[in-house]
C-alpha positions as CSV (number, residue, x, y, z in Angstrom):
1,M,45.5,-155.3,19.4
2,L,43.8,-152.2,20.9
3,K,40.4,-153.6,19.8
4,R,41.2,-157.0,21.4
5,I,42.1,-155.3,24.7
6,A,38.9,-153.2,24.6
7,L,36.8,-156.3,24.0
8,S,38.6,-158.1,26.9
9,A,37.9,-155.2,29.2
10,L,34.2,-155.2,28.2
11,T,34.0,-159.0,28.8
12,L,35.6,-158.6,32.3
13,G,33.2,-155.8,33.0
14,A,30.2,-157.9,32.1
15,I,31.5,-160.7,34.3
16,A,31.9,-158.3,37.2
17,L,28.4,-156.9,36.7
18,A,27.0,-160.5,36.7
19,Q,28.3,-161.2,40.2
20,P,26.3,-159.9,43.2
21,A,27.8,-157.2,45.3
22,F,28.2,-158.4,48.9
23,A,26.1,-155.8,50.7
24,S,25.8,-156.1,54.5
25,F,22.8,-158.4,54.7
26,H,24.1,-161.7,53.1
27,L,25.6,-163.4,56.2
28,M,22.2,-164.3,57.5
29,Q,20.4,-167.5,58.7
30,I,16.8,-168.3,58.4
31,E,16.7,-169.2,62.1
32,Q,13.1,-170.0,62.9
33,V,9.8,-170.4,61.0
34,I,6.2,-171.2,61.8
35,G,3.5,-171.9,59.2
36,G,0.5,-171.4,61.5
37,V,-0.6,-171.2,65.1
38,N,-3.0,-173.9,66.5
39,G,-4.1,-174.6,62.9
40,D,-4.6,-171.0,61.9
41,T,-2.3,-170.8,58.8
42,S,-2.9,-167.0,58.5
43,R,-0.6,-166.6,61.5
44,Q,3.0,-167.0,60.3
45,A,6.5,-165.8,61.1
46,I,10.0,-166.0,59.8
47,Q,12.9,-165.0,62.1
48,L,16.3,-164.2,60.5
49,R,19.5,-164.0,62.5
50,M,22.7,-162.2,61.6
51,R,25.8,-164.4,61.5
52,T,28.1,-161.5,62.1
53,S,27.8,-157.8,62.9
54,G,26.9,-155.2,60.3
55,Q,24.3,-157.3,58.5
56,N,21.5,-154.8,58.9
57,L,21.1,-153.5,55.3
58,V,18.3,-155.9,54.7
59,T,16.4,-153.5,52.3
60,A,18.2,-155.3,49.5
61,G,16.8,-158.7,50.5
62,Q,13.6,-160.6,50.0
63,L,11.8,-163.8,51.1
64,V,10.3,-166.2,48.6
65,A,8.2,-169.3,49.1
66,W,8.3,-172.3,46.7
67,N,6.0,-175.4,46.3
68,A,6.9,-179.1,46.8
69,A,8.6,-179.2,43.4
70,G,10.6,-176.1,44.0
71,T,8.5,-174.1,41.5
72,N,5.7,-171.5,41.5
73,P,7.6,-168.9,43.6
74,V,5.5,-166.6,45.8
75,L,7.1,-163.3,47.0
76,L,6.4,-163.1,50.8
77,L,8.2,-159.8,51.3
78,D,10.6,-157.5,49.5
79,I,12.1,-156.0,52.7
80,P,11.3,-152.2,52.5
81,S,13.9,-150.8,54.9
82,N,17.0,-151.5,57.0
83,V,17.0,-152.4,60.7
84,P,18.9,-150.4,63.3
85,V,20.5,-153.2,65.4
86,S,23.4,-154.9,63.6
87,T,25.3,-156.8,66.3
88,D,26.1,-160.5,65.6
89,G,23.2,-162.6,66.6
90,A,20.6,-159.8,66.1
91,R,17.3,-160.9,64.7
92,V,14.9,-159.6,62.1
93,L,11.2,-160.7,62.5
94,I,8.9,-160.9,59.5
95,A,5.4,-161.9,60.4
96,T,1.8,-161.6,59.5
97,S,0.0,-158.7,61.2
98,N,-2.1,-161.0,63.4
99,F,0.8,-163.3,64.4
100,L,1.3,-162.4,68.1
101,P,-0.9,-159.8,69.9
102,G,1.4,-157.3,71.6
103,L,4.5,-158.0,69.5
104,T,4.7,-155.9,66.4
105,P,7.1,-157.5,63.9
106,D,9.9,-155.6,62.3
107,F,8.2,-156.2,59.0
108,V,4.7,-157.4,58.2
109,M,4.7,-160.3,55.7
110,T,3.0,-159.0,52.6
111,T,1.8,-162.5,51.6
112,P,1.8,-165.6,53.8
113,I,3.3,-168.9,52.8
114,P,0.5,-170.6,50.9
115,A,-1.2,-173.3,53.0
116,S,-0.7,-175.8,50.1
117,Y,3.1,-175.3,50.5
118,L,3.2,-176.2,54.2
119,A,3.3,-180.0,53.8
120,A,6.4,-179.7,51.5
121,G,8.1,-176.6,50.1
122,K,10.8,-174.1,50.8
123,I,11.6,-170.5,51.5
124,T,14.6,-168.6,50.4
125,F,16.3,-165.5,51.7
126,E,17.8,-163.8,48.7
127,S,18.9,-160.6,47.0
128,D,16.0,-158.6,45.5
129,G,18.1,-157.6,42.5
130,T,19.5,-154.4,43.9
131,F,23.0,-156.0,44.2
132,G,22.5,-158.8,41.7
133,S,20.7,-162.0,42.2
134,A,21.7,-164.6,44.8
135,V,20.2,-167.0,47.3
136,W,21.9,-166.6,50.6
137,W,20.0,-169.2,52.7
138,G,17.3,-171.8,51.9
139,L,15.0,-173.8,54.1
140,A,13.1,-176.7,52.6
141,W,10.8,-179.1,54.4
142,G,8.7,-182.2,53.7
143,G,11.4,-184.8,53.5
144,A,11.2,-186.9,50.3
145,T,8.0,-185.1,49.4
146,Y,10.0,-182.1,48.6
147,T,11.5,-182.8,45.2
148,G,12.9,-179.4,44.2
149,T,16.5,-178.1,44.4
150,N,17.6,-176.0,47.3
151,L,20.8,-174.3,46.0
152,G,22.4,-171.1,47.1
153,F,25.7,-169.3,47.0
154,T,28.7,-171.0,48.6
155,V,30.8,-169.6,51.3
156,A,33.4,-168.8,48.7
157,Q,30.8,-166.7,46.9
158,G,29.7,-164.9,50.0
159,G,27.0,-167.3,51.0
160,N,26.4,-169.4,54.1
161,D,26.8,-173.0,53.0
162,A,30.1,-174.8,52.1
163,N,28.8,-176.5,49.0
164,G,25.8,-174.2,48.2
165,D,23.3,-177.0,48.6
166,F,20.9,-176.7,51.5
167,N,19.2,-180.1,50.7
168,P,18.3,-182.7,52.0
169,P,15.2,-180.9,53.4
170,F,13.9,-181.0,57.0
171,A,12.1,-184.3,57.4
172,G,8.7,-183.0,58.5
173,P,6.2,-180.4,57.3
174,L,6.4,-176.8,58.3
175,P,4.7,-176.7,61.7
176,S,1.3,-175.1,61.8
177,S,-1.0,-177.3,64.0
178,N,0.1,-176.1,67.5
179,T,2.6,-173.6,68.9
180,Q,5.9,-175.2,67.8
181,A,8.2,-173.8,65.1
182,V,11.1,-175.3,63.1
183,R,14.4,-173.8,64.4
184,F,18.1,-173.7,63.6
185,P,19.6,-174.5,67.1
186,G,23.2,-173.8,66.1
187,A,25.3,-170.8,67.0
188,A,24.7,-167.4,65.4
189,T,28.0,-167.8,63.7
190,A,27.3,-171.3,62.3
191,L,27.2,-172.1,58.7
192,S,24.5,-174.3,57.1
193,T,25.2,-178.0,56.7
194,N,21.9,-179.1,55.3
195,N,18.3,-178.6,56.4
196,A,17.8,-182.2,57.6
197,A,20.8,-181.9,60.0
198,D,20.4,-178.3,61.0
199,Y,16.8,-177.9,61.9
200,A,14.5,-179.3,64.7
201,L,11.1,-178.6,66.1
202,T,11.2,-176.3,69.2
203,P,10.6,-178.5,72.3
204,G,7.6,-176.4,73.3
205,A,6.0,-173.1,72.4
206,A,8.2,-171.1,70.1
207,V,9.6,-167.7,71.2
208,F,10.1,-165.1,68.5
209,T,12.4,-162.1,68.8
210,K,12.5,-158.9,66.8
211,N,15.4,-156.6,66.0
212,D,15.2,-154.5,69.3
213,G,15.4,-157.7,71.4
214,S,11.8,-157.8,72.5
215,N,10.1,-161.1,72.1
216,G,6.9,-163.0,72.6
217,T,5.9,-166.7,73.1
218,V,3.4,-168.3,70.8
219,P,0.3,-168.6,73.0
220,V,-1.5,-171.8,73.8
221,E,-5.1,-170.8,73.2
222,L,-7.8,-172.3,75.3
223,M,-10.7,-174.1,73.5
224,E,-14.2,-172.9,74.3
225,F,-16.6,-175.5,75.5
226,K,-20.3,-175.0,75.0
227,V,-22.5,-176.3,77.8
228,Q,-25.5,-178.3,76.3
């Protein structure tokens, strides 16, 4: 009898360890993403937004890109530190170092989203393993060209989507040819429904905001004309 109780306790302990601990970074949206500026795919940014206050312990999170089949993951950034501002609606800006002159992101993207992933693919905001493994938010794009899954933790599990499925994906590619971004226009407190319903292109040049509230508009760069 004692042996059975001990085994049961070990089993329950293993189940508990298998579940992610809900540190204060999981109630987060992938709010806005741009895959390039005026055709320059080395200039990228991902803006996260806190769905409630106290979600600033982002050092336990990471961003990962996936191809059109939802395979071949590429680690964009394992977030190296927390951010100071933790009010509801606060942003966290991850961008390549050359993204916007004059606006230093909260974190420099270690690796950009591969250019071959921009027509169809996805990015996930997920645990980096410090508190277990979980996908908190997924953004897929490319419509029917994206054939992979886009699953994450449900609201009941501490996630941000009622059924844990962020598909169907956003209908178009991840924007990179001008100054628009794909953006979640819902409230900071809003849950995910699905990517197709939740995301839209910005009506004009995208504005990106970092954790301290400072922001910058993606510039329209003038073409140079050579006189013959």
